[in-house]
C-alpha positions as CSV (number, residue, x, y, z in Angstrom):
1,M,0.0,0.0,0.0
2,R,2.8,2.4,0.9
3,F,4.6,1.6,-2.3
4,K,1.4,2.3,-4.4
5,L,0.9,5.6,-2.6
6,L,4.5,6.6,-3.3
7,L,4.2,5.6,-6.9
8,A,1.0,7.7,-7.2
9,I,2.7,10.7,-5.7
10,L,5.7,10.4,-8.1
11,L,3.4,10.1,-11.1
12,L,1.4,13.2,-10.0
13,S,4.6,15.1,-9.4
14,T,5.8,14.2,-12.9
15,V,2.7,15.7,-14.4
16,S,2.5,18.7,-12.1
17,F,6.2,19.7,-12.3
18,A,7.1,18.8,-15.8
19,Q,8.4,22.1,-17.2
20,D,9.5,21.6,-20.8
21,F,6.9,22.2,-23.6
22,Y,6.8,23.5,-27.1
23,L,4.3,26.2,-27.8
24,F,3.0,26.6,-31.3
25,V,1.4,29.9,-32.3
26,G,-0.9,30.3,-35.4
27,T,-1.3,33.8,-36.7
28,Y,-2.8,36.0,-39.4
29,T,-0.2,37.2,-41.9
30,S,-1.8,40.4,-43.1
31,G,1.1,42.3,-41.3
32,T,4.6,41.2,-40.6
33,S,3.9,37.7,-39.4
34,K,5.8,34.8,-41.0
35,G,3.1,32.3,-40.2
36,I,3.6,29.6,-37.5
37,Y,5.9,30.3,-34.6
38,V,7.5,27.8,-32.2
39,Y,8.5,28.7,-28.6
40,H,9.9,26.9,-25.7
41,F,7.6,27.3,-22.7
42,N,8.9,26.8,-19.2
43,S,5.9,25.9,-17.0
44,K,8.0,26.2,-13.9
45,N,8.4,29.9,-14.1
46,G,5.9,30.9,-16.9
47,T,8.4,32.1,-19.5
48,A,8.7,31.6,-23.2
49,E,11.6,31.7,-25.6
50,W,11.4,31.9,-29.4
51,V,12.8,28.7,-31.2
52,S,11.8,29.0,-34.8
53,N,9.1,30.0,-37.3
54,T,8.0,29.2,-40.8
55,D,9.3,31.3,-43.7
56,H,5.9,32.0,-45.1
57,A,2.5,30.4,-44.4
58,E,-0.6,32.4,-45.3
59,N,-3.0,32.9,-42.5
60,P,-2.4,29.7,-40.5
61,S,-5.2,30.7,-38.1
62,F,-5.7,27.4,-36.4
63,L,-3.5,24.5,-35.7
64,A,-3.6,20.8,-34.8
65,V,-0.7,18.8,-33.4
66,A,-0.5,15.1,-34.3
67,P,-0.6,12.7,-31.3
68,D,2.9,11.4,-32.2
69,G,4.3,15.0,-31.9
70,R,6.0,14.6,-35.3
71,H,3.5,16.4,-37.5
72,L,1.5,19.6,-37.3
73,Y,-1.5,20.7,-39.5
74,A,-2.8,24.2,-40.2
75,V,-5.7,25.7,-41.9
76,N,-4.8,28.6,-44.3
77,E,-7.7,30.9,-43.9
78,V,-7.9,32.3,-47.4
79,N,-10.2,32.3,-50.4
80,Q,-8.4,31.2,-53.5
81,N,-10.6,30.3,-56.4
82,G,-13.5,29.6,-54.0
83,A,-11.6,27.6,-51.4
84,G,-9.0,27.8,-48.7
85,L,-6.1,25.5,-47.9
86,V,-4.9,23.0,-45.3
87,S,-1.2,22.4,-44.8
88,A,0.9,19.6,-43.3
89,Y,4.3,20.0,-41.6
90,T,6.8,17.7,-40.1
91,F,8.2,18.8,-36.7
92,D,11.7,18.1,-35.6
93,Q,11.5,17.8,-31.8
94,A,15.3,18.0,-31.4
95,K,15.6,21.2,-33.3
96,G,12.1,22.7,-32.7
97,T,11.6,23.4,-36.4
98,L,8.8,22.9,-38.9
99,D,9.3,21.7,-42.5
100,F,6.5,21.9,-45.0
101,L,5.1,18.6,-46.3
102,N,2.1,19.4,-48.6
103,K,-1.2,21.2,-48.8
104,Q,-4.7,20.5,-50.0
105,S,-7.8,22.4,-50.8
106,S,-10.1,22.8,-47.8
107,G,-13.2,22.4,-50.0
108,S,-14.6,26.0,-49.7
109,Q,-13.7,29.4,-48.4
110,D,-11.9,30.5,-45.3
111,P,-11.1,27.4,-43.2
112,C,-11.0,28.5,-39.6
113,H,-10.7,25.4,-37.4
114,I,-9.1,22.0,-37.5
115,S,-9.2,18.8,-35.4
116,I,-7.2,15.5,-35.6
117,T,-8.2,12.1,-34.3
118,K,-6.2,10.5,-31.5
119,D,-4.6,8.0,-33.9
120,G,-3.6,10.8,-36.3
121,K,-5.4,9.2,-39.2
122,W,-8.1,11.8,-39.9
123,I,-8.2,15.6,-40.1
124,M,-11.5,17.5,-39.9
125,V,-11.7,21.1,-41.1
126,A,-14.4,23.8,-40.7
127,N,-14.8,26.3,-43.6
128,Y,-16.4,29.5,-42.2
129,S,-17.3,31.5,-45.3
130,G,-18.1,28.4,-47.2
131,G,-20.4,27.1,-44.5
132,S,-19.0,23.6,-44.8
133,L,-16.8,20.9,-43.3
134,A,-14.4,18.4,-44.9
135,S,-12.8,15.1,-43.9
136,F,-9.1,14.4,-44.8
137,P,-7.4,11.0,-44.5
138,V,-3.7,11.2,-43.3
139,E,-1.0,9.0,-44.7
140,P,1.3,7.1,-42.3
141,N,4.1,9.5,-43.2
142,G,1.9,12.5,-42.2
143,V,1.1,13.6,-45.7
144,L,-2.4,15.0,-46.0
145,T,-4.5,13.5,-48.8
146,S,-7.3,15.4,-50.6
147,F,-10.7,15.4,-48.8
148,T,-12.9,12.4,-49.2
149,Q,-16.1,14.1,-47.9
150,H,-17.3,17.7,-48.1
151,I,-20.6,18.6,-46.3
152,V,-22.2,22.0,-47.0
153,H,-24.6,23.4,-44.5
154,D,-27.7,25.3,-45.7
155,G,-29.5,27.7,-43.4
156,N,-29.5,31.1,-41.7
157,S,-30.8,32.9,-38.6
158,I,-32.1,36.3,-37.3
159,N,-28.9,38.4,-37.4
160,K,-29.0,39.5,-41.0
161,E,-25.4,40.8,-41.0
162,R,-23.7,37.8,-39.4
163,Q,-26.2,35.0,-40.0
164,E,-27.2,35.5,-43.6
165,K,-26.0,31.9,-44.4
166,A,-24.4,29.0,-42.8
167,H,-21.0,29.6,-41.1
168,V,-19.3,26.4,-39.8
169,H,-17.0,27.8,-37.1
170,S,-15.4,24.7,-35.6
171,V,-15.2,20.9,-35.6
172,F,-14.8,19.0,-32.3
173,F,-14.7,15.2,-31.7
174,S,-16.5,13.8,-28.8
175,P,-14.1,12.3,-26.2
176,D,-14.7,8.7,-27.5
177,E,-14.5,10.0,-31.1
178,K,-17.8,8.4,-32.1
179,F,-19.2,11.7,-33.0
180,L,-18.2,15.1,-34.5
181,L,-19.9,18.2,-33.2
182,T,-19.8,21.3,-35.5
183,P,-20.9,24.7,-34.2
184,D,-22.5,26.7,-37.0
185,L,-22.6,30.4,-36.1
186,G,-24.9,31.2,-39.1
187,M,-27.5,28.6,-38.4
188,D,-27.6,28.9,-34.5
189,Q,-27.1,25.2,-34.1
190,V,-24.4,22.6,-33.5
191,N,-24.7,19.8,-36.0
192,I,-23.9,16.3,-34.8
193,Y,-22.4,13.7,-37.1
194,Q,-21.6,10.0,-36.3
195,F,-17.9,9.3,-37.2
196,D,-16.7,6.0,-38.6
197,T,-12.9,5.9,-39.0
198,Y,-13.0,2.8,-41.3
199,I,-15.0,4.2,-44.3
200,K,-14.0,6.7,-47.0
201,S,-16.8,9.2,-46.1
202,P,-16.6,8.9,-42.3
203,L,-19.4,11.3,-41.3
204,H,-23.2,10.7,-41.4
205,N,-26.1,12.2,-39.5
206,A,-26.4,11.1,-35.9
207,A,-29.7,10.1,-34.3
208,Q,-29.8,13.6,-32.8
209,K,-28.9,15.7,-35.8
210,F,-28.2,18.9,-34.0
211,I,-28.3,21.0,-30.8
212,S,-30.5,24.0,-31.1
213,C,-29.1,27.3,-29.8
214,E,-31.0,30.5,-29.0
215,P,-31.8,32.6,-32.2
216,G,-29.1,35.2,-32.7
217,S,-26.7,33.5,-30.3
218,G,-24.1,32.4,-32.9
219,P,-22.4,29.2,-31.5
220,R,-18.7,29.3,-32.1
221,H,-16.6,26.8,-30.2
222,L,-17.3,24.1,-27.6
223,E,-15.6,22.1,-24.9
224,F,-16.4,18.8,-23.2
225,S,-16.1,18.2,-19.4
226,P,-13.2,15.9,-18.7
227,N,-15.6,13.1,-17.7
228,G,-17.5,13.6,-21.0
229,K,-20.9,14.1,-19.3
230,F,-21.3,17.7,-20.2
231,V,-20.7,19.9,-23.3
232,Y,-20.2,23.7,-23.0
233,I,-20.9,25.9,-26.1
234,I,-19.5,29.5,-26.4
235,E,-22.0,31.7,-28.2
236,E,-20.2,34.6,-29.9
237,L,-23.1,37.0,-30.8
238,S,-25.0,36.8,-27.5
239,G,-22.0,36.5,-25.2
240,T,-23.2,33.4,-23.5
241,V,-22.3,29.8,-22.6
242,S,-24.9,27.1,-23.0
243,V,-24.6,24.0,-20.9
244,H,-25.8,20.6,-22.1
245,S,-25.7,17.1,-20.7
246,Y,-24.1,14.6,-23.1
247,N,-24.5,10.9,-23.5
248,N,-23.4,9.0,-26.6
249,G,-24.3,11.6,-29.2
250,T,-27.4,12.9,-27.5
251,T,-27.7,16.1,-25.4
252,K,-30.2,17.9,-23.1
253,F,-30.2,21.6,-22.4
254,I,-29.3,22.5,-18.8
255,Q,-28.3,26.2,-18.5
256,R,-27.4,29.4,-20.4
257,I,-25.2,32.0,-18.6
258,A,-23.7,35.3,-19.7
259,T,-19.9,35.7,-20.1
260,H,-20.2,39.4,-19.0
261,P,-21.5,41.3,-16.0
262,A,-25.2,42.2,-15.8
263,D,-24.5,45.9,-16.4
264,F,-22.5,45.4,-19.6
265,N,-24.4,47.1,-22.5
266,G,-21.9,46.7,-25.4
267,Q,-21.9,44.3,-28.3
268,P,-20.7,40.9,-27.0
269,G,-17.8,39.2,-28.9
270,S,-17.1,35.9,-27.1
271,A,-14.5,33.7,-28.8
272,D,-12.9,30.7,-27.1
273,I,-13.8,28.3,-24.2
274,H,-11.8,25.9,-22.1
275,V,-12.3,23.7,-19.0
276,S,-9.4,23.2,-16.5
277,Q,-7.9,19.7,-16.6
278,D,-9.5,18.9,-13.2
279,G,-12.9,19.8,-14.5
280,R,-13.6,22.4,-11.7
281,F,-13.4,25.7,-13.7
282,L,-14.4,27.0,-17.1
283,Y,-12.9,30.0,-18.9
284,A,-14.3,32.0,-21.8
285,S,-12.7,34.9,-23.7
286,N,-14.5,38.1,-24.5
287,R,-13.4,40.6,-27.2
288,G,-14.9,43.9,-28.3
289,K,-15.0,46.4,-25.4
290,E,-14.6,43.8,-22.7
291,N,-11.2,42.2,-23.5
292,N,-11.2,39.8,-20.6
293,I,-11.4,36.2,-19.5
294,A,-14.6,35.2,-17.8
295,I,-14.1,32.6,-15.0
296,F,-16.7,30.2,-13.9
297,R,-16.9,27.5,-11.2
298,I,-18.4,24.2,-12.4
299,D,-20.8,22.2,-10.2
300,Q,-19.3,18.7,-10.3
301,N,-22.7,16.9,-10.1
302,K,-24.9,19.1,-12.2
303,G,-22.4,20.6,-14.7
304,T,-23.8,24.1,-14.1
305,L,-21.7,27.2,-14.1
306,S,-21.5,30.1,-11.6
307,S,-19.5,33.2,-12.3
308,I,-16.6,33.9,-10.0
309,G,-14.8,36.8,-11.8
310,Y,-13.2,38.4,-14.8
311,E,-9.5,38.9,-15.7
312,P,-8.5,41.7,-18.1
313,T,-6.3,40.2,-20.9
314,K,-3.8,43.2,-21.0
315,G,-4.5,43.5,-24.7
316,E,-7.2,43.7,-27.3
317,G,-9.0,41.0,-29.3
318,P,-8.4,37.9,-27.1
319,R,-9.1,35.3,-29.7
320,N,-7.8,31.9,-28.7
321,F,-6.3,31.0,-25.2
322,S,-4.9,27.9,-23.7
323,I,-4.2,26.3,-20.3
324,D,-0.7,24.9,-20.2
325,P,-0.5,21.1,-19.6
326,T,0.4,21.5,-16.0
327,G,-2.7,23.6,-15.3
328,N,-0.5,26.3,-13.7
329,Y,-0.7,28.9,-16.5
330,L,-3.2,30.3,-18.9
331,L,-1.9,32.0,-22.0
332,V,-4.1,34.5,-24.0
333,A,-3.5,35.4,-27.7
334,N,-4.4,39.1,-28.1
335,Q,-4.8,39.3,-31.8
336,L,-5.3,43.1,-32.2
337,T,-2.4,44.2,-30.0
338,S,0.0,41.4,-31.1
339,T,0.8,39.9,-27.7
340,I,0.5,36.7,-25.9
341,E,-0.1,37.4,-22.2
342,I,0.9,34.8,-19.6
343,F,-1.3,34.4,-16.5
344,K,-0.7,32.3,-13.4
345,R,-3.7,30.2,-12.6
346,D,-4.7,29.5,-9.0
347,R,-5.6,25.8,-9.1
348,N,-7.7,26.1,-5.9
349,S,-9.7,29.2,-6.6
350,G,-9.5,29.2,-10.4
351,L,-8.6,32.8,-10.5
352,L,-5.9,34.3,-12.7
353,K,-3.0,36.7,-12.0
354,N,-0.9,38.4,-14.7
355,T,2.7,37.3,-14.4
356,G,4.1,40.3,-16.3
357,N,5.5,37.9,-18.8
358,S,4.4,38.3,-22.4
359,I,5.3,37.4,-26.0
360,S,5.4,40.0,-28.7
361,I,4.2,38.4,-31.9
362,P,2.2,39.7,-34.9
363,N,-1.6,38.8,-34.9
364,P,-1.6,35.7,-32.7
365,V,-4.8,33.7,-32.9
366,C,-4.1,30.0,-31.9
367,L,-2.0,28.4,-29.1
368,K,-1.1,24.7,-28.9
369,F,1.2,22.9,-26.5
370,L,3.4,19.8,-27.0
371,A,5.4,18.1,-24.3
372,K,9.1,17.9,-25.1
373,K,10.6,14.4,-25.3
């Protein structure tokens, strides 16, 4: 018994105090950005050092790191002849450098989000302006093949400026990868597809075809609880998080809560959402006039949220943010002011404190971690 306890403590210590990670940053390249940047992140003291960057990669706005750590995939959020691109890279862990492998058409305009399966065999891509999603098989050597399935959504909602048509904003696998959930900002729903890794066209409609969101809410991203029992949807246009129970591709609405104080009277601009690794806290980013991270406590039995505070992001346009693998830091990509701010996270209270450490980088919009080997 004593040996087992010691072993558990050692394993926990390894996870808690591991300090060497690579940090990949996706950017918009309308200014001086070179594309994808690689940093060394020290989670012991919350500092980052530049390692390398690509020479040129057009608008690699969202990234996915392969499970083997040897490949990285990026959407190129562009519109070239009616479609965007998806690019594959090899990653040299010893040198910390990316080498371009190949690229493929994303199927339609402005791909904005990408996900990869746990075995690295499939890539899913969301095309925002094209209102579609596409499935890409991956070769054993990491090369991305052309898409084998392209699904176009058809619909709109009440916001005539932002919801004039379908806008697929992201693609997320369920924890068991039996389903793919696709928030569509234009249609005010999250479409649900059953996923079969063994067939050429791996997606087909699930028994529950979609999750309905409030008209005009604009679902953008989502996050599952670590136990897989709840799914949290960030709704950009209404500045809200909707909470749903989840069981094998079926959901039930539980709660909707604002990401801003009751007296806020501006236009919401919610962007990203993440749950802490222990499942106790949820974080959501707000852009526009707010420029903060909203912090919520999660009821472990009900999955419901209660607001516990807001942390200014020390910059404008907090697009994507990420909790480092140790759970000790939260990094925020401020797109409009070209900084990544590093916050210390109190694991007991869930609250954030600015460390004073930041990274200057043009137009950062996506942050991904990889443990060093």
